[in-house]
OpenMM code with the backbone's topology and positions (N, CA, C; nanometers):
from openmm import Vec3, app, unit

residues = "MET LYS LYS ARG LEU ARG GLY ARG VAL LYS LYS ILE ILE LYS PRO PRO VAL PRO THR GLU PRO GLU LYS ALA GLU ILE SER VAL ASP GLU ALA GLU ASP LEU TYR LYS GLU ILE ARG ILE GLN ASN VAL LEU THR ASN GLU LYS GLY GLU LYS ALA ALA LEU LYS PRO GLY ALA GLU VAL ASP VAL VAL ILE GLU ALA ASP SER SER ALA THR THR LYS LYS PRO PRO GLN".split()
positions = [
    Vec3(-3.9858, 1.5365, 0.7495),
    Vec3(-3.8751, 1.4933, 0.6694),
    Vec3(-3.9206, 1.4865, 0.5241),
    Vec3(-3.8316, 1.5299, 0.4332),
    Vec3(-3.8669, 1.5176, 0.2925),
    Vec3(-3.7444, 1.5096, 0.2050),
    Vec3(-3.7647, 1.4539, 0.0878),
    Vec3(-3.6605, 1.4448, -0.0144),
    Vec3(-3.7237, 1.4863, -0.1460),
    Vec3(-3.6497, 1.5648, -0.2212),
    Vec3(-3.6979, 1.6144, -0.3500),
    Vec3(-3.6146, 1.5487, -0.4606),
    Vec3(-3.6835, 1.4909, -0.5583),
    Vec3(-3.6192, 1.4267, -0.6719),
    Vec3(-3.6622, 1.4971, -0.8001),
    Vec3(-3.5723, 1.5064, -0.8951),
    Vec3(-3.6052, 1.5678, -1.0241),
    Vec3(-3.6643, 1.4620, -1.1166),
    Vec3(-3.7548, 1.5043, -1.2003),
    Vec3(-3.8148, 1.4146, -1.2972),
    Vec3(-3.8598, 1.4904, -1.4202),
    Vec3(-3.9039, 1.4148, -1.5202),
    Vec3(-3.9517, 1.4754, -1.6445),
    Vec3(-4.0739, 1.3958, -1.6915),
    Vec3(-4.1738, 1.4675, -1.7394),
    Vec3(-4.2939, 1.4020, -1.7928),
    Vec3(-4.2568, 1.3399, -1.9269),
    Vec3(-4.2595, 1.2067, -1.9327),
    Vec3(-4.2227, 1.1356, -2.0559),
    Vec3(-4.3373, 1.1377, -2.1562),
    Vec3(-4.4593, 1.1092, -2.1069),
    Vec3(-4.5733, 1.1090, -2.1972),
    Vec3(-4.7026, 1.1239, -2.1191),
    Vec3(-4.8060, 1.1614, -2.1916),
    Vec3(-4.9415, 1.1708, -2.1374),
    Vec3(-5.0188, 1.0524, -2.1944),
    Vec3(-5.0830, 0.9773, -2.1050),
    Vec3(-5.1548, 0.8561, -2.1452),
    Vec3(-5.3047, 0.8836, -2.1409),
    Vec3(-5.3658, 0.8723, -2.2563),
    Vec3(-5.5109, 0.8925, -2.2654),
    Vec3(-5.5813, 0.7721, -2.2029),
    Vec3(-5.6925, 0.7957, -2.1329),
    Vec3(-5.7636, 0.6842, -2.0678),
    Vec3(-5.8377, 0.5976, -2.1694),
    Vec3(-5.8538, 0.4686, -2.1375),
    Vec3(-5.9305, 0.3820, -2.2274),
    Vec3(-6.0795, 0.4175, -2.2274),
    Vec3(-6.1251, 0.4753, -2.1168),
    Vec3(-6.2646, 0.5188, -2.1043),
    Vec3(-6.2629, 0.6717, -2.0909),
    Vec3(-6.3333, 0.7442, -2.1773),
    Vec3(-6.3266, 0.8914, -2.1775),
    Vec3(-6.3649, 0.9595, -2.0448),
    Vec3(-6.4401, 0.8920, -1.9602),
    Vec3(-6.4809, 0.9546, -1.8336),
    Vec3(-6.3711, 0.9487, -1.7272),
    Vec3(-6.2666, 0.8691, -1.7504),
    Vec3(-6.1558, 0.8590, -1.6557),
    Vec3(-6.0513, 0.9650, -1.6884),
    Vec3(-5.9730, 1.0079, -1.5879),
    Vec3(-5.8712, 1.1094, -1.6142),
    Vec3(-5.7501, 1.0509, -1.6872),
    Vec3(-5.6815, 1.1373, -1.7648),
    Vec3(-5.5582, 1.0922, -1.8286),
    Vec3(-5.4482, 1.0818, -1.7232),
    Vec3(-5.3399, 1.0147, -1.7590),
    Vec3(-5.2285, 0.9966, -1.6667),
    Vec3(-5.1021, 1.0571, -1.7260),
    Vec3(-5.0150, 1.1024, -1.6374),
    Vec3(-4.8844, 1.1517, -1.6777),
    Vec3(-4.7814, 1.0487, -1.6334),
    Vec3(-4.6969, 1.0062, -1.7262),
    Vec3(-4.5879, 0.9149, -1.6915),
    Vec3(-4.4637, 1.0000, -1.6671),
    Vec3(-4.4088, 0.9879, -1.5469),
    Vec3(-4.2949, 1.0692, -1.5046),
    Vec3(-4.1750, 0.9789, -1.4835),
    Vec3(-4.0627, 1.0172, -1.5437),
    Vec3(-3.9368, 0.9457, -1.5238),
    Vec3(-3.8598, 1.0189, -1.4139),
    Vec3(-3.8277, 0.9468, -1.3050),
    Vec3(-3.7576, 1.0057, -1.1902),
    Vec3(-3.6081, 0.9815, -1.2083),
    Vec3(-3.5293, 1.0882, -1.2176),
    Vec3(-3.3869, 1.0798, -1.2498),
    Vec3(-3.3074, 0.9919, -1.1538),
    Vec3(-3.3276, 1.0054, -1.0236),
    Vec3(-3.2456, 0.9358, -0.9247),
    Vec3(-3.2948, 0.7955, -0.8899),
    Vec3(-3.4029, 0.7512, -0.9485),
    Vec3(-3.4573, 0.6191, -0.9158),
    Vec3(-3.3794, 0.5092, -0.9885),
    Vec3(-3.3868, 0.3877, -0.9345),
    Vec3(-3.3263, 0.2727, -1.0003),
    Vec3(-3.4001, 0.2448, -1.1313),
    Vec3(-3.3299, 0.1850, -1.2259),
    Vec3(-3.3864, 0.1624, -1.3594),
    Vec3(-3.5236, 0.0962, -1.3572),
    Vec3(-3.5409, -0.0066, -1.2761),
    Vec3(-3.6676, -0.0779, -1.2722),
    Vec3(-3.7834, 0.0065, -1.2202),
    Vec3(-3.7515, 0.1117, -1.1435),
    Vec3(-3.8551, 0.1913, -1.0768),
    Vec3(-3.8554, 0.3363, -1.1233),
    Vec3(-3.7952, 0.3646, -1.2357),
    Vec3(-3.7808, 0.5021, -1.2833),
    Vec3(-3.9118, 0.5708, -1.3175),
    Vec3(-4.0066, 0.4957, -1.3740),
    Vec3(-4.1305, 0.5590, -1.4180),
    Vec3(-4.2429, 0.5416, -1.3170),
    Vec3(-4.3106, 0.6520, -1.2920),
    Vec3(-4.4324, 0.6480, -1.2119),
    Vec3(-4.5434, 0.7111, -1.2946),
    Vec3(-4.6654, 0.6713, -1.2666),
    Vec3(-4.7808, 0.7289, -1.3363),
    Vec3(-4.8758, 0.7868, -1.2338),
    Vec3(-4.9189, 0.9077, -1.2614),
    Vec3(-5.0134, 0.9763, -1.1730),
    Vec3(-5.1275, 1.0316, -1.2574),
    Vec3(-5.2407, 1.0580, -1.1927),
    Vec3(-5.3491, 1.1261, -1.2637),
    Vec3(-5.2982, 1.2648, -1.3012),
    Vec3(-5.3239, 1.3043, -1.4225),
    Vec3(-5.2752, 1.4329, -1.4720),
    Vec3(-5.3742, 1.5448, -1.4392),
    Vec3(-5.4006, 1.5590, -1.3113),
    Vec3(-5.4899, 1.6646, -1.2624),
    Vec3(-5.4166, 1.7353, -1.1490),
    Vec3(-5.3827, 1.8610, -1.1709),
    Vec3(-5.3121, 1.9419, -1.0721),
    Vec3(-5.3958, 2.0652, -1.0420),
    Vec3(-5.3567, 2.1352, -0.9375),
    Vec3(-5.4220, 2.2606, -0.9018),
    Vec3(-5.3150, 2.3692, -0.8974),
    Vec3(-5.3374, 2.4797, -0.9684),
    Vec3(-5.2384, 2.5874, -0.9660),
    Vec3(-5.2569, 2.6745, -0.8420),
    Vec3(-5.1723, 2.7755, -0.8293),
    Vec3(-5.1744, 2.8599, -0.7096),
    Vec3(-5.3047, 2.9383, -0.6915),
    Vec3(-5.3858, 2.9512, -0.7980),
    Vec3(-5.5149, 3.0199, -0.7886),
    Vec3(-5.6293, 2.9231, -0.7607),
    Vec3(-5.5967, 2.7923, -0.7473),
    Vec3(-5.7001, 2.6925, -0.7233),
    Vec3(-5.7654, 2.6400, -0.8495),
    Vec3(-5.7118, 2.6790, -0.9658),
    Vec3(-5.7664, 2.6333, -1.0938),
    Vec3(-5.7041, 2.4995, -1.1326),
    Vec3(-5.7807, 2.4168, -1.2038),
    Vec3(-5.7307, 2.2874, -1.2508),
    Vec3(-5.6270, 2.3106, -1.3611),
    Vec3(-5.5250, 2.2247, -1.3613),
    Vec3(-5.4192, 2.2317, -1.4611),
    Vec3(-5.3724, 2.0903, -1.4918),
    Vec3(-5.2926, 2.0745, -1.5976),
    Vec3(-5.2394, 1.9437, -1.6363),
    Vec3(-5.0950, 1.9610, -1.6817),
    Vec3(-5.0155, 1.8571, -1.6636),
    Vec3(-4.8762, 1.8584, -1.7066),
    Vec3(-4.8669, 1.8376, -1.8572),
    Vec3(-4.7601, 1.8918, -1.9164),
    Vec3(-4.7328, 1.8747, -2.0593),
    Vec3(-4.6183, 1.7758, -2.0764),
    Vec3(-4.6135, 1.7031, -2.1876),
    Vec3(-4.4987, 1.6161, -2.2133),
    Vec3(-4.3696, 1.6978, -2.2147),
    Vec3(-4.2646, 1.6447, -2.1540),
    Vec3(-4.1362, 1.7130, -2.1489),
    Vec3(-4.1201, 1.8065, -2.0310),
    Vec3(-4.2266, 1.8302, -1.9555),
    Vec3(-4.2188, 1.9219, -1.8419),
    Vec3(-4.1248, 1.8668, -1.7348),
    Vec3(-4.0397, 1.9532, -1.6797),
    Vec3(-3.9551, 1.9140, -1.5678),
    Vec3(-4.0361, 1.9317, -1.4400),
    Vec3(-4.0299, 1.8298, -1.3526),
    Vec3(-4.1094, 1.8313, -1.2304),
    Vec3(-4.0231, 1.7911, -1.1112),
    Vec3(-4.0694, 1.8243, -0.9933),
    Vec3(-4.0104, 1.7771, -0.8687),
    Vec3(-4.1042, 1.6723, -0.8111),
    Vec3(-4.0478, 1.5585, -0.7718),
    Vec3(-4.1239, 1.4551, -0.7022),
    Vec3(-4.0790, 1.4632, -0.5571),
    Vec3(-4.1712, 1.4924, -0.4667),
    Vec3(-4.1372, 1.5128, -0.3261),
    Vec3(-4.1887, 1.3947, -0.2447),
    Vec3(-4.0953, 1.3333, -0.1699),
    Vec3(-4.1294, 1.2255, -0.0769),
    Vec3(-4.1294, 1.2892, 0.0606),
    Vec3(-4.2429, 1.2859, 0.1288),
    Vec3(-4.2548, 1.3527, 0.2582),
    Vec3(-4.3131, 1.2561, 0.3601),
    Vec3(-4.2529, 1.2552, 0.4792),
    Vec3(-4.3006, 1.1677, 0.5865),
    Vec3(-4.2914, 1.2398, 0.7194),
    Vec3(-4.3833, 1.2087, 0.8078),
    Vec3(-4.3786, 1.2602, 0.9441),
    Vec3(-4.2534, 1.2041, 1.0111),
    Vec3(-4.1917, 1.2807, 1.1004),
    Vec3(-4.0682, 1.2344, 1.1659),
    Vec3(-4.0906, 1.1061, 1.2459),
    Vec3(-4.2134, 1.0814, 1.2903),
    Vec3(-4.2413, 0.9571, 1.3641),
    Vec3(-4.2349, 0.8339, 1.2727),
    Vec3(-4.2334, 0.8544, 1.1413),
    Vec3(-4.2284, 0.7442, 1.0462),
    Vec3(-4.0864, 0.7195, 0.9943),
    Vec3(-3.9874, 0.7861, 1.0548),
    Vec3(-3.8493, 0.7730, 1.0094),
    Vec3(-3.7591, 0.7301, 1.1246),
    Vec3(-3.6405, 0.6822, 1.0891),
    Vec3(-3.5382, 0.6479, 1.1890),
    Vec3(-3.4111, 0.7246, 1.1556),
    Vec3(-3.3309, 0.7532, 1.2592),
    Vec3(-3.2053, 0.8240, 1.2370),
    Vec3(-3.1038, 0.7289, 1.1756),
    Vec3(-3.0238, 0.7829, 1.0836),
    Vec3(-2.9165, 0.7054, 1.0234),
    Vec3(-2.7859, 0.7520, 1.0859),
    Vec3(-2.6942, 0.6599, 1.1111),
    Vec3(-2.5644, 0.7030, 1.1659),
    Vec3(-2.4882, 0.7855, 1.0634),
    Vec3(-2.4045, 0.8789, 1.1079),
    Vec3(-2.3258, 0.9592, 1.0136),
    Vec3(-2.2331, 0.8711, 0.9316),
    Vec3(-2.2126, 0.9094, 0.8093),
    Vec3(-2.1245, 0.8307, 0.7206),
    Vec3(-1.9930, 0.9004, 0.6982),
] * unit.nanometer
topology = app.Topology()
chain = topology.addChain("A")
for resn in residues:
    res = topology.addResidue(resn, chain)
    for name in ("N", "CA", "C"):
        topology.addAtom(name, app.Element.getBySymbol(name[0]), res)
């Protein structure tokens, strides 16, 4: 089971200690106001296996994925 949400990279946060990775702050469009922003390490891997990083303003997909054993059926609405 999965759900895909749209988001945008609001800013890149430099680490207080240079040896730590920078973070990307992502605003998730469909999230409630209090929970709109998430921060992740700004280290990605491209399709060739090379390291990459997000840019400010980049549009991203945030994917929530769970095994079917971790979900329950909802009645039709």
